[in-house]
C-alpha positions, 0 to 999 in steps of 0.5 A: 832166703826169700819169702813173701811178707805181708804188711797186714795193716795195708791189705784191703782184701781186694784179692788182686794177689790171688788173681795174679797168682792163679793166672800166672801158674794155672792160667785162670783167675781162680782163688782155689788155684792161688798159692796165697789166700787172703783171709778176712778175720773180722775186717782185718785181712791176713795173707795165708801163704808159705813161710818157707819154713821147710818143716814139710821137707823131711816128712815127704815120703817121695823126697819131692820137697827141697830148698832151692838156691834161694832157700825157697821150698820147692816141689819136684813134680816128677818125684811127688807121689801125690800122697798130699801128706804135706798139705795136711802137715803144713802148720801154716795151712799154705800147701794147697791142692786142687781137685783133679791135680796130681801134686800140691802147690805152694808159694814160691816167693816169685813176687808177681803178687807183690808187684801187682798189689795196689796197696803195696801190702806184699813184698819179697824179703830176704833173711839168712835164717829160717828161725826168723821166719818161724818166729813171725808165724802168722796165718 
């Protein structure tokens, strides 16, 4: 299973990852449209992003959430009914919504942000188990 990991000790909070993500998926540099958010917690930076735990899948009334062949939780936009239950349900606070948009969005572990991170603080990792991701739960 693919997921985005952050080496917190290397992150400087520059925001490059947020810009790259929003530019790739929304065609503009806008932190509110990024599926990764850098949180400044007393000058310690943490990446708030989807851990691919899949807890949201079973709560979706439109059956729009599923795992792809790489284990990444994805949103089928044609099935999404726009209830935003997944946004409120996400224990990682990593399911996002933009005012005026129809469906939520989240990190799909594409790796674009990791490739552009000037500090090499982000990387795409693979694991065979959802439990190992859940045990490393972080904001």
